[in-house]
N, C-alpha and C positions, 0 to 999 in steps of 0.2 A: 290559541286565539280564543278569547271569550266572545261568545255570540249572544247579543241581547235580543235579537229578533230572529225567529226561525221561519224559513219559507223554503218550500221545495222548488228549487230552480232547475229546470230541465233544459239542457242545452243540446244543440244539434251538431252532428258531424257534417261539415260542409265540404263540397267538392271544389275542384280548382279549374274546371273546364268552363271558363267564362270569357269568351272572345266573340268578336263580331259586332253587328249593329246593335244599338241600344235604344230603349225608350226610357225617358226620365222625366220626372215632374217634381216640382218643389211645392211643399205645403208651407205657406208663409203665415205667420201670426205676429202681431205686434203687441207689445206690452209697454205702455208709456212711450218713451222716445226710442225704445230699442226694438228692432225687428230681427227675427231669427228664422232660420230655415232648416227643416228636416226634409229629406228626399229619398226616393227609392227609384231604381231603374231595372229594366229587364234587358239583359245583355245577350242572352242566348236561349233558344228553344231547340231541343233535340227530339227527334222522332225515331223510335226503334222499329224493328222489323214487324212487330205486332201492332203497330199503329198507336202506341202510347207516347205521351209527351213528358219531357222533363224541362222545367223552366228554371233559369238562374239569373242572378243579377247582383246589384250592389245596393247598400242602404246606409244612410248616414243619420245619426241622431245628434249631430253637433249643435243643432239649435236648442234641443231640450237641455243639453249640457250647459249651454250659455245661460239659459234661464235658471238652472240650478246654481251656477256661480253667482248670478245676480241676486239670488235669494227670492226668486219669484215662483219656484216650482212647489206646488202643494199636493198633498195626498189627503184622502178621507181618513181622519183619525178617530171618528166616532159619529154618534147621532144625538141630536137633541131629544128631550123627552117627547116632543111632538113628532119625532121621526125625521126631521130635517137633518141633512148631513152636516157634520162639522169638518172643516178643512184646516189643516195646519201646514206650515212651511216645512220643507225637508231641510234639516240642519246640515250645512256643508261648508267646509273651509278649503278654499283652493290651495292654501299653503300647507295644510296638515292632512288632508284627506285625499283618497283616490276613489274613483267610481267606475263601475261597470253598468251599462244600460242595455236592457234586453227588450225585445218586442216580438210580436207575432208577425213575422215577415212574409211568409209564403201563403198569402191569401190571393187567389187569382181565378179568373175564368178565361179559358182558351177557346176560341171559336174559329172554324174554318168552313167555307162553303164546299158543298159536295154536290155538284149539279146545280140546276136552276132553282130547286125548291127545298133543298135539304141543307141544314146547317149542323155540322158536327160540333158538339160543345161538351166541355167538362169543367167542373168547378172544384177547386182544391181549397180546403179550409185549414189554416194552421192549427196544429195540435200541440205544439210546444214552443216556448219562447227561445229565440236565438239572439246572438249578440248584435248590437247596433252601434255601440261605442265602448271601447275597452281601454282602461288605464291600468287596472290591476292584472296580476298574472292570470292568464286565461286557463280554463280547465284543460288538463293534459289530454283528455279524450278527443279534443277537436283536432281535425287534420289541419284546418286553417281557420283563423278567426278574423282579426282586424289589425290594422296598423297600431302599434303601441301608442298609448296616450292620445288616441283619437286622431292621429296624424293622417290616416287614410280611411276610406269607408270600409264597412264590413261586407263580406260576401254572403249571399243567401241562395238557397237552392230548394227545389221540391223536397219536402221532408215529411216524416210522420213519426209520432211518438214511438220509441222503441226500435226504430229502423237503424241498422248499422251500415252506413254507407261505405265505410272502410272495407268491409268484407263482402258486401252484396252489390256494390257499384251504384250508379245513379238510380233513383226511384222514379218510376213512370206512372202517369195517370192515364186511365183508359176511358174513353167516352162510351156511354151506353148505346149510342145510336150510330156508330161507325168508327172507322179507323182514320187517324190523322196521317197526312202525307207531308214529306218535305216540301217546302214552298211557303208562300205568304199565308199568315194567319194573324188573328187579332188576340191581344192579351190585355185584360183589365186587371191590374195588380194594386193591392193596398197593403200597407204595413200599419198595424194599430197596436195600441196598448203600450205601457211602459213599466218595466220593472227596474227599480233603482237599488243597486247594491253600493252602500257607502262604507268604505273601509277607513275607520278613524285611526290615526297613528299607524298607518300601514308600515309593515316591516319593522315594528318595534315590539318589545315584550308586552306592551299594554294594548296591542292592536285589538280593536273590536269591530264588529260588523252589524250594521243596521240595514234592513231590507224594507222597501216601500213599494206598493203597487199603485200606479196612477192610471186608472182606466182610460182616461182620455189625455194622457200626458204626451203622446206623440202620435201623429197621423201623417201619412204620406201616401200618395197614390199616383199611378201613371196608367195611361191607356193609349194603345195605338197598334200599328201593324209592324210585324217583324218577320223576317224570312227564317223559317225553321230548317235545320240541317239534319241529315241522317246520322244516327248514332252508330258507331262501329266499335 
């Protein structure tokens, strides 16, 4: 495969323990007469014996894909001499091309009251991009990714750059001011950024890959209360 654009794409190993009540929210944007939706949900929070939390859920980038198909998705291709950014449309043919979309999914803050005056809290910031929409063959290192051709949402989970979930199990965050307990807690979650991998002439001898980063190409958030369960 010839690669015209090079970009280091870091993908996460995702877990499968995603059951229970969920928090979900749609981020709606309209372009002309066409409205599209990207969304993220929190499906489960686990608390381990040390009081750490693991958060997981689902995420969809189908709206951003719809904009790509319509020819409305832009990326910053350069700058004018005066410093103003130059934006160009991402070339894509629904008939001839396949696409994978990635984003920073695991950005969240978990809070839980501890007594009358104390609030235990931890914030997790994404350190690598994970799948949000997959049409092309997913990297073999992933335990689970998304439904093929974007038919179902992708799964996301507490992750960190270089963390091997397959061998180490779920990753837990620890609050500096206390230990979380199973029970009700609040989660504020946001998925941001968009990495677009376009495979031209996929699965042919002339296949090529172009990669684009759209800083504000996708945004979805959710906030609410969910019941955390004990991790065993």
